[in-house]
N, C-alpha and C positions, 0 to 999 in steps of 0.2 A: 695267657692271662692277661686283657687289660690293663693297662695303670690309668691314674686319673690323671696325668699327665697327658697322655696320649688321648683321654676323651676331650682335656682342654684342651688341646692343639685342634684335632678334628673340628670341633664346635665352631673355633677363630678360624680355622678354613673355609668351614659351609658359611660363616657369616659375611666373612671377607668376598667370597664369591658372590654372595647374594646382594652385596654393595656395589661393586663393581658395573652394574648395567648401568647404564647411562638414562638417566628420565629424561625423556624427549615431550615437551609440550608441543600438541599440536597446532601448527599455524593456521588462523585463520584463511579458511576460503575467501577468495576474490573471482569475482566476476568481472567480463569485460563490460555487458550489456543486460537490462532487465530480459532480453531473450532468453538467455541462458537458462531460466529460471521459471518461464513464464505459464508452466503447466502448474505450477505450484501457487497462482495468482489465484484463489479462487475462494466461495464465501465461505470456504473453511480458515482459510487463514486472514481474508481481510474483509470483514465487517461493514455495514453502513447504515445511517440514522436515516431518518427520512430527510429527504431533501428540500430545505427551504429555500423558497424564493420570494424576494422582496423589491418589488418595482417602485419606481422613482423617477417619473418625467420618462425622459428616453433613454434611462437605462433599467437594470437590471442586475441583483446579485444572486449568485446562486451560492447556497453554501450548505457543505455536508462534513459531518463527523465521522470521520472513519477509525476502526481500531484493525490492528496489525497483531498477527500473532507477533510470537518471539522468533525463531525460526526465520518468518519470509523478514521481518525489518534489519535482522544478522544479514541477509543476502544482499538487500536493496541499500542498508548501508555500507557493502564492500561493494559494489558495481560502480564500475569503472565511469562510463559512460553517464552523464542526465538522465534522469526517470522523471517523465512529466505527467499530470493528471490533468484533466481537462472532462464536458460534460456535453454529447451530442445527441440527436435527434435519436429515437427509437430505430433499428433498421430498418430500410426500407420506406423512411418517413423522411423527409422535409420542413415540415410545420416551422421548428424552431427556428431551424436555420435561414426559412424565408421571412422570419422576423426580424432579421439581425440587421443592422445598417455596414459590419464590418465585423468578420473573424477575432473571436476573443484571444485571447494571449493563452498559452497553455503555462498550469501551474506547476512552480518547484515547492516542494517542502523540505524543511533541515531537520531530517530524522535525529535522534541521539538515542544513544544505550537505555536511559532511562523512559523513558517514553512509549510506549504503545497506541494511544489516542492523539490523532489528530483533525485539525478541522482544515477544509479545501474550501477556500472561497473561488468565485471566479464571474467578474465585471463582463458583462453583457450589454453593448450600446445596437439599442434596437431602432427601428424605424419610425419613421414620424406617421400622428395616426393612427394607431392600428386603434380596431374594431374592436369590438366589445367581443365576438368569436376569437380575436388575435391574441387578446389579452386572460384569456379563459385558458386558452390553448398552452400561453408562455406562464400561468401559475398554476398548472399542473405536473407534480412531478411524475404523474406518471409518462409522462412525454419525456422522458428525459435518462439516458444511461450517463453514466459514470464508468470514463475509459483510464486505464493506464496505459503509460502511451512512449515508447523506447526514441533512443537519440535521434533516429529518425523520421520522429514525429508520426512514424504508423503506431496504431491501435495495438495492445497484444492482448489485453483483458479487457471485459467489457462488465458491469454491473447493470442489472435495469430490476424494476420493480422499488424503483426508489420513494416509493409512497410506501413503502412499509421500512419498519426499524427492524437492524437484525442484531442489534445493539444490546448487550442482555439486560442492561439497565432499564433500558426503555420496555424489557417484558418481564418484569417482576408484578407477578402478582400479590 
């Protein structure tokens, strides 16, 4: 026959053994380069707005709003080497490159744990005396692609179709 004292002692031992396990908090994973997870930089994890292009004299400004998923943003925030962004011609085309007086600087943004939405702006210095056809090409979002660039200044992901917005707020009916 089991005595009540034995039951209490047995419960006490069971409770103590359950409490003795150490609780470990998983350490945030860190990455050396954006190249470590480049295959995750897709339209699923990074969405773009329509590229806005403003020309003023011999310069132009490209502005794009982006939405980065929580998972991708966390990886980017915990990447040791710098991550850059830029705009370029469509593959196999040099229309925009041929209109530039110099190559534009790469863009970096300050990522934070509270924001998913960011604005990328890049300044372009243009050649003198652009023709009307040049201006039309310059002002067409379809002639550009948006690039995520690693620390070696190599593109690891490209987004085309910048004449369309993939942001949820721009596509509400």
